[in-house]
N, C-alpha and C positions, 0 to 999 in steps of 0.2 A: 771392725770389721763391718763393713756397711754392704747394702744391696748390687752395689756398682763395683764391688772389688773381685776381681775375675777367679776363677775356679782355678784350683791348682791342677797342674798336667797329671794324669796317672803316673804314678810310677810303674816300674818294671813288674814290681810284682802283681797292681791292679791289671795291669796291661795281660801278662800269662794268663791269669784267673780268666779274663775275659774271653782269652784265645781258649784256654782249656773248654770253659762253658762254651763256646760254640763248636766247638770239635764234636764234645760230649752231647751236644744235641742232634748233632746227624748220624749219628747210631746207635745200636743195640746197647747203650756203656753199660747200663744195670745190669743187666741179662746177663753179658760180658762175665762182671764180677760176681754173680752170684753163682753163675756157674765154675771160675775159679776157685772161688773160694769152698764150695762143694768139693772140686775136685782136690785140692790141700787138704781137706780135712778126710777126704777118703784115703790119700797118699800117707796123710800125718800118721793115723791111730796104730797102724803096724808095725810102725817102726820107731814107735815114740819109746820113751823111758820115762815111765809115770811114777813120780816122787810120793810116796804117802806117808812122810814122817823120815821114816828109818830104812822104810821100806820099799824097795825097789821093784814096780813091774814091769813086764816086757810084754809084748802082744807079738811071739815068735808064734806066727799060726801058718800053714801053710797059703793060707791068703792072701800074704806079703808079696808076692809075686802076680798077683792078680788085682790087688788093690796098686801094686807101682804104675801096672798097664792100664787100668780106669784112671786111674787118679790124673796121669800124665796126658792121657787122650783129651782127661776134661778140662784140663788147663789151658791145652792145643786149642781146643773151639773155644773155648771165654777169649782167648786173645786174637782168634781169627772172626769173633763176632766184633769186637774191636777196630780190627782193621780190613777185614773184608764184608763189610755188611751185606751183600748182595747176597750173601748165602749163607743168611741167618737161619730158615727155614732148615736145611740141611741141616746147619750145625745144633738147630733144637732141637730136632726130631733124634737127630744122634746124643748130643746128652742127657735126652729124658730116657732113651733105651738104653743107655751107660750107666742111672742113675739107678736103672730097675737092675739092671744085672748086678749092679754091686752090692746089691741086698743078700744074696746068697752066695756070693763070692767074696765079700772081701768084710768083714768084721758087722754085717746087717747094715752096709752103705755107712761106713762112719759112724756108727752109732745112732743112727735116724738121722744125724745132724745134716752130713754131707750129703745124704739121700737128697734131704728137701731141700737146699740150697742147691740143688742140681737138677732137680724137677722144677722147680719156682722159676730159674733162669731159664732151661730149657724153652719154658712155657712164655715166659716173657720176652724172650729171641722170635720165637714162633707169633706171637703177636704183634710187634711190635712195626710198626707201616712208617717209611720215610715220611718225613713233611712237605707240602708244598711250598713252594715259592712263593711267597706273597708281591703281589707283582705293584707297583704303585700305583696308587690311584692318582687320577688326575684332582689338581685344584677343583672343589664343588665354585661354579659360580652362582651365587646367587642372583635370580632375576627378580625383581619384585613382583607378585602377582597383584591381587586386587587388595585393597587395604592396605596397602605396604608388606605384603606377608611376603616370601620367598616362596616358590611355586614347590618345593620341597615340602612345603610345610601344609598346603591346601590337599584337603582331601583328593583320591582320582576322581577324575571326571571324563571319566570316557564313555563310550556308546554301549556299554552292556551293563544290564541288568544290575543291580547293586547286591542281588544274591550270588548272582558268578563272579561277581570280583570280590566276591570274603570268600570265595571256596578254596578251602586250605587243607582239604584233604587230598590234593594231588592228582587226583582223577578224573577234574574239567579239561576237557577241548582245548577249552582256552588258551591253559597256558602251556597246553603244547604235550600232555602228559599223556594224552592217548590212552587214556582210564587205566593205566597201569599206575601203580604207588611208589613213589621215590625216595623208599626207605628200603636204601642196600645197592 
């Protein structure tokens, strides 16, 4: 194999993986996954038959119906986060509220684990913001300046004093900030 050997065309698995990765990057995927998993845990424990050796434990409590409702709603909210990302704030707040309600209503919120996953997923959904599309940058043309160095490598040689050009506080009227900080 040499440096001139062409790279093999990506297979279908690689192509699908890259498509999924691109799809996942445009929505709050991990928030939805956390909410779905938390909803599943809240839904699962009241209806599970846990086996410890020869002993079978059943969680037959009146919280079973509320666990069913809360768990299904959380799963629906998680799937909504994947496919309708513009309602992410509503889905995040609703999943946080349902997780809080699950503590007294359904076996301490799926034994705390389902509660934590739903809370973290709801917070991630609220905090997620869509990324900006990167604009293609025009190719930089290197115009040699003095001594053969490109213009971009030369320090700024404007008419302003050196202290104003080095003002990084964001409050200089020279940079159009109008005395306001640009953090936020």
